[in-house]
C-alpha positions as CSV (number, residue, x, y, z in Angstrom):
1,M,-25.6,-6.6,-9.3
2,Q,-25.4,-3.0,-10.6
3,G,-28.7,-2.1,-9.0
4,L,-27.4,-3.1,-5.5
5,V,-24.1,-1.3,-6.0
6,N,-25.7,1.9,-7.4
7,R,-28.4,1.9,-4.7
8,A,-25.6,1.6,-2.0
9,V,-23.9,4.6,-3.5
10,E,-27.2,6.5,-3.6
11,R,-28.0,5.7,0.1
12,F,-24.4,6.7,1.1
13,V,-24.7,10.1,-0.6
14,C,-28.2,10.8,0.6
15,D,-27.5,9.7,4.2
16,T,-24.2,11.5,4.4
17,Y,-24.5,14.6,2.2
18,G,-28.3,14.9,1.7
19,R,-30.8,14.3,-1.0
20,D,-30.1,17.7,-2.7
21,T,-26.5,16.6,-3.4
22,W,-27.8,13.3,-4.8
23,Q,-30.3,15.0,-7.0
24,A,-27.7,17.4,-8.4
25,I,-25.4,14.4,-9.2
26,M,-28.2,12.6,-11.0
27,R,-29.2,15.7,-13.0
28,G,-25.6,15.9,-14.1
29,L,-25.6,12.3,-15.2
30,D,-28.8,12.8,-17.2
31,L,-29.9,9.1,-17.0
32,G,-33.6,9.8,-17.2
33,F,-34.3,8.8,-13.6
34,S,-33.2,10.0,-10.2
35,E,-33.1,6.8,-8.0
36,F,-31.8,3.3,-8.4
37,E,-33.8,0.1,-7.7
38,A,-31.6,-2.4,-5.9
39,M,-33.0,-5.5,-7.7
40,L,-32.8,-4.1,-11.3
41,N,-29.9,-4.6,-13.7
42,Y,-28.4,-1.4,-15.2
43,D,-25.9,-0.8,-17.9
44,P,-22.5,-1.7,-16.3
45,E,-21.1,1.6,-17.6
46,I,-23.4,3.6,-15.3
47,T,-21.5,2.6,-12.1
48,P,-18.1,4.0,-13.1
49,R,-19.8,7.2,-14.3
50,L,-21.8,7.4,-11.1
51,L,-18.7,7.0,-8.9
52,A,-16.8,9.6,-11.0
53,A,-19.8,12.0,-10.7
54,V,-19.9,11.6,-6.9
55,A,-16.2,12.2,-6.6
56,A,-16.4,15.3,-8.7
57,A,-19.5,16.6,-6.8
58,L,-17.8,16.1,-3.5
59,D,-14.4,17.2,-4.8
60,R,-12.7,14.1,-3.4
61,P,-10.7,11.3,-4.9
62,Q,-12.8,8.3,-6.0
63,A,-10.6,6.0,-3.8
64,D,-11.6,8.0,-0.7
65,I,-15.3,7.9,-1.7
66,L,-15.1,4.1,-2.0
67,E,-13.5,3.9,1.4
68,D,-16.2,6.1,2.9
69,I,-18.9,3.9,1.3
70,G,-17.2,0.8,2.8
71,T,-17.3,2.5,6.3
72,Y,-20.9,3.5,5.7
73,L,-21.9,-0.1,4.8
74,V,-20.8,-1.4,8.3
75,S,-21.5,1.6,10.5
76,H,-24.7,3.2,9.3
77,P,-28.1,1.8,10.6
78,N,-29.5,1.9,7.0
79,A,-26.9,-0.7,6.0
80,A,-27.4,-3.1,8.9
81,A,-27.8,-6.1,6.6
82,V,-24.2,-5.8,5.3
83,R,-22.9,-5.6,8.9
84,R,-24.8,-8.8,9.7
85,L,-23.5,-10.6,6.7
86,L,-19.9,-9.8,7.6
87,R,-20.4,-10.5,11.4
88,F,-21.7,-13.9,10.4
89,G,-18.1,-14.7,9.5
90,G,-16.9,-15.1,13.1
91,D,-17.0,-14.0,16.7
92,T,-13.7,-12.1,16.4
93,F,-12.3,-9.8,13.7
94,E,-9.5,-12.4,13.1
95,E,-12.1,-15.1,12.5
96,V,-13.9,-12.9,10.0
97,L,-10.6,-12.4,8.1
98,H,-10.1,-16.1,7.9
99,S,-13.6,-16.6,6.6
100,L,-13.4,-13.9,3.8
101,E,-12.8,-16.4,1.0
102,D,-16.3,-17.6,1.7
103,L,-17.8,-14.1,1.5
104,P,-18.7,-14.1,-2.2
105,G,-20.6,-17.4,-1.8
106,R,-22.4,-16.2,1.4
107,A,-23.4,-13.0,-0.4
108,A,-24.7,-14.9,-3.4
109,L,-26.8,-17.0,-1.1
110,A,-28.3,-13.9,0.5
111,V,-28.8,-12.1,-2.9
112,S,-28.4,-14.4,-5.9
113,E,-27.7,-11.5,-8.3
114,L,-24.8,-10.2,-6.2
115,R,-21.5,-11.2,-7.7
116,L,-18.6,-10.1,-5.6
117,P,-15.0,-10.4,-7.0
118,P,-13.0,-13.4,-5.7
119,V,-11.2,-12.8,-2.3
120,D,-8.0,-14.5,-1.3
121,V,-6.7,-14.1,2.2
122,S,-3.2,-15.0,3.5
123,E,-1.5,-14.5,6.8
124,E,1.9,-13.4,5.7
125,A,3.4,-12.9,9.1
126,D,2.2,-13.0,12.7
127,G,-0.7,-10.5,12.7
128,R,-0.2,-9.4,9.1
129,F,-2.9,-10.4,6.6
130,C,-3.0,-9.8,2.8
131,L,-6.3,-9.6,1.0
132,R,-6.2,-10.1,-2.8
133,I,-9.5,-9.0,-4.3
134,G,-10.3,-9.8,-7.9
135,A,-8.7,-11.9,-10.6
136,A,-7.6,-11.4,-14.2
137,N,-11.0,-12.6,-15.5
138,S,-12.9,-10.8,-12.6
139,P,-11.1,-7.6,-11.6
140,G,-11.7,-6.0,-8.2
141,Q,-13.1,-2.9,-9.8
142,G,-12.4,-0.7,-6.8
143,F,-13.6,-3.2,-4.3
144,G,-10.1,-3.0,-2.6
145,H,-10.7,0.7,-1.6
146,L,-14.2,-0.2,-0.5
147,A,-12.7,-3.1,1.5
148,V,-10.3,-0.7,3.4
149,G,-13.3,1.3,4.7
150,L,-15.4,-1.8,5.3
151,F,-12.8,-3.6,7.3
152,R,-11.6,-0.5,9.2
153,A,-15.2,0.0,10.4
154,L,-15.6,-3.8,11.1
155,A,-12.4,-3.8,13.2
156,D,-13.9,-0.9,15.2
157,D,-17.1,-2.9,15.4
158,Y,-15.2,-5.8,17.1
159,G,-13.1,-3.5,19.2
160,A,-9.9,-4.6,17.3
161,L,-7.0,-2.2,16.5
162,V,-5.8,-2.7,12.9
163,L,-3.9,-0.7,10.3
164,L,-5.1,-1.1,6.7
165,E,-3.5,0.0,3.5
166,H,-4.5,-0.4,-0.1
167,K,-1.3,-1.5,-1.9
168,G,-2.4,-1.1,-5.5
169,E,-3.7,-3.2,-8.3
170,Q,-1.9,-5.5,-10.7
171,A,-3.5,-7.6,-13.5
172,G,-7.0,-7.0,-12.1
173,V,-6.1,-8.0,-8.5
174,E,-6.2,-5.3,-5.8
175,R,-4.0,-5.9,-2.7
176,V,-4.9,-4.7,0.8
177,E,-2.6,-5.2,3.8
178,I,-4.1,-5.5,7.3
179,D,-1.8,-5.3,10.3
180,F,-3.6,-6.8,13.3
181,L,-2.3,-5.0,16.3
182,S,-4.8,-5.9,19.1
183,A,-7.9,-8.0,19.3
184,D,-9.4,-6.2,22.3
185,H,-8.2,-2.6,21.9
186,A,-11.7,-1.2,22.8
187,R,-15.2,-2.4,23.6
188,G,-16.9,-3.6,20.5
189,R,-20.4,-2.6,19.4
190,A,-23.3,-4.7,20.5
191,F,-24.4,-7.2,17.9
192,S,-27.3,-9.5,17.3
193,L,-27.6,-11.6,14.2
194,G,-31.3,-10.9,14.1
195,A,-32.6,-8.0,11.9
196,F,-33.5,-5.8,14.9
197,G,-30.6,-6.4,17.2
């Protein structure tokens, strides 16, 4: 899984800030290589070091970097496969929210090495959802911040108006609140489940 995650960080940095920025980050890490292979396993300690190095190089909080990566994974053409995986969850943003508990299983079917943290979704009030990401034995590891960017971009993708807020982490579980304000606030982006749509 580390290869996929690290490669996503690499693509985000290269596509958003340029290859020179990426090369400077990798030189600073001194790992002995300059690119990640998505299907290789890497030492799990590399990912936190990589994220810290990206945050330092960009002079931004790591939580903001993770949110931006989440947005990138839905909105950038180079990450279209992630968008398709999420859009497979439903015809509306609300349907996608209700299908999130199945996301780790769907992701594992697509890429067997990918192990996402558990996701629990509850509708706490009319239009207010709570995502709980991770578990005591499988912490969210920052996926909550990534989810904020991911679902903000996905809501835009569907034309929905939502407010998202990362509410913190307790005992390995990150909590994200989603206030669903309007299902048809704007025109959604065109979508086709096929790879070239």
